[in-house]
PLY file of the C-alpha trace (Angstrom):
ply
format ascii 1.0
element vertex 140
property float x
property float y
property float z
element edge 139
property int vertex1
property int vertex2
end_header
22.68 0.13 6.88
25.95 -1.88 4.52
27.14 0.17 1.38
25.93 -1.91 -1.75
27.06 -0.94 -5.39
24.31 -2.81 -8.64
25.41 -3.70 -11.62
23.16 -5.41 -13.98
22.58 -6.54 -17.70
18.00 -6.35 -18.02
16.03 -7.99 -20.69
13.79 -5.50 -22.29
10.45 -5.42 -24.73
10.98 -7.86 -27.78
14.18 -9.36 -26.39
16.53 -6.14 -26.35
18.83 -6.00 -24.04
19.59 -3.03 -21.26
22.80 -1.99 -19.50
22.15 -0.36 -16.30
24.62 0.54 -13.56
23.48 1.82 -9.79
25.17 2.77 -6.74
23.89 3.03 -3.68
24.74 4.45 -0.13
23.52 3.92 3.19
21.38 7.29 5.16
20.60 5.29 8.54
19.18 2.28 9.26
16.88 1.15 6.64
17.05 4.01 4.28
19.79 3.73 1.04
19.55 6.53 -1.81
22.39 6.43 -5.00
22.90 7.40 -8.58
21.99 5.24 -11.98
22.77 5.34 -16.05
21.22 2.89 -18.02
20.98 2.65 -22.13
17.70 0.86 -23.50
17.37 0.12 -27.17
13.55 -0.90 -28.04
12.55 -1.74 -30.92
8.58 -1.40 -31.80
8.23 -2.60 -35.53
10.65 -3.74 -38.02
12.30 -0.83 -38.86
12.05 1.41 -36.23
12.62 2.02 -32.40
14.41 3.66 -29.66
17.63 4.32 -28.07
17.54 6.02 -25.04
20.09 7.22 -22.26
18.64 7.09 -18.51
19.97 8.78 -15.72
18.56 9.12 -12.17
18.56 9.82 -8.54
17.44 6.72 -6.77
16.40 5.44 -3.28
15.45 2.41 -1.08
13.61 1.10 1.97
14.94 -2.14 3.49
12.62 -4.30 5.15
14.88 -6.79 6.65
14.08 -5.55 10.08
10.09 -5.16 9.64
10.14 -8.43 8.16
12.45 -10.00 10.77
15.17 -11.00 8.07
18.07 -11.54 10.53
20.60 -13.29 7.71
23.04 -10.41 5.95
23.34 -12.37 2.79
19.50 -11.28 2.10
18.25 -7.46 1.83
14.80 -7.22 0.76
13.60 -3.58 -0.62
11.68 -1.30 -2.27
11.94 2.41 -3.73
11.40 5.25 -6.09
13.52 7.15 -8.51
13.67 9.92 -10.81
14.79 9.74 -13.69
15.66 12.19 -16.84
15.30 9.47 -20.37
16.97 11.02 -23.59
15.55 9.02 -26.23
16.50 9.27 -30.29
14.22 7.84 -32.57
16.19 5.11 -34.81
14.76 3.48 -37.93
16.18 2.31 -41.19
13.92 3.91 -43.61
11.74 6.66 -41.65
12.20 10.48 -43.00
11.61 11.65 -39.50
14.27 12.17 -37.04
13.62 12.90 -33.93
15.03 13.21 -30.70
14.45 14.74 -26.89
14.19 14.03 -23.23
11.91 14.26 -20.72
11.12 13.59 -16.61
9.83 10.43 -15.24
9.21 8.58 -12.07
10.40 4.57 -11.54
9.52 2.34 -8.92
11.19 -0.83 -7.75
10.77 -3.81 -5.54
13.12 -6.44 -5.20
15.65 -8.59 -2.81
19.54 -9.26 -2.64
21.59 -12.50 -1.38
25.36 -12.40 -1.32
26.91 -15.74 -2.26
30.10 -14.29 -0.86
31.26 -11.40 1.50
31.71 -9.31 -1.62
29.26 -10.78 -4.75
25.89 -11.69 -5.30
23.01 -11.45 -6.82
19.62 -9.39 -7.49
16.28 -9.59 -8.46
14.33 -6.25 -9.39
10.22 -5.70 -10.32
9.32 -2.70 -11.16
7.92 0.20 -13.79
9.86 2.96 -15.31
13.36 1.49 -17.02
12.42 -1.98 -16.81
9.49 -4.16 -15.98
12.49 -7.13 -14.73
15.54 -6.61 -13.70
18.60 -9.29 -12.67
21.69 -9.01 -12.51
25.27 -8.89 -9.78
25.64 -7.24 -6.83
29.30 -5.83 -6.09
29.38 -5.20 -2.24
32.38 -2.53 -1.83
0 1
1 2
2 3
3 4
4 5
5 6
6 7
7 8
8 9
9 10
10 11
11 12
12 13
13 14
14 15
15 16
16 17
17 18
18 19
19 20
20 21
21 22
22 23
23 24
24 25
25 26
26 27
27 28
28 29
29 30
30 31
31 32
32 33
33 34
34 35
35 36
36 37
37 38
38 39
39 40
40 41
41 42
42 43
43 44
44 45
45 46
46 47
47 48
48 49
49 50
50 51
51 52
52 53
53 54
54 55
55 56
56 57
57 58
58 59
59 60
60 61
61 62
62 63
63 64
64 65
65 66
66 67
67 68
68 69
69 70
70 71
71 72
72 73
73 74
74 75
75 76
76 77
77 78
78 79
79 80
80 81
81 82
82 83
83 84
84 85
85 86
86 87
87 88
88 89
89 90
90 91
91 92
92 93
93 94
94 95
95 96
96 97
97 98
98 99
99 100
100 101
101 102
102 103
103 104
104 105
105 106
106 107
107 108
108 109
109 110
110 111
111 112
112 113
113 114
114 115
115 116
116 117
117 118
118 119
119 120
120 121
121 122
122 123
123 124
124 125
125 126
126 127
127 128
128 129
129 130
130 131
131 132
132 133
133 134
134 135
135 136
136 137
137 138
138 139
């Protein structure tokens, strides 16, 4: 199992940008685990929405052996995360000010492709932080 570091930008909600970083380390032949951090701003109406800081632990199972993918430039995986989401209500004229945090779960399925020995791209679909993620992979 190889060590992968991820950093990606995610389009979320109504054109709102999310910035995330994650690191995974291989433990065994097909399993990796690590940590993630993200910031998501979600607008629901013109004058209010949420700012979210998200911290979590992430684990993945890599399916290359099962799918008989022998090219080391490709990686197909799926997994889950346990997240802590700190949120803060934002609004221009809102008299309600709220903040707090919740534990949440997330799932993901995706693939990576290396263009050089150290840099590539990835795509993920899932539930949790964002339904669609696309970004850059850095391999140490």
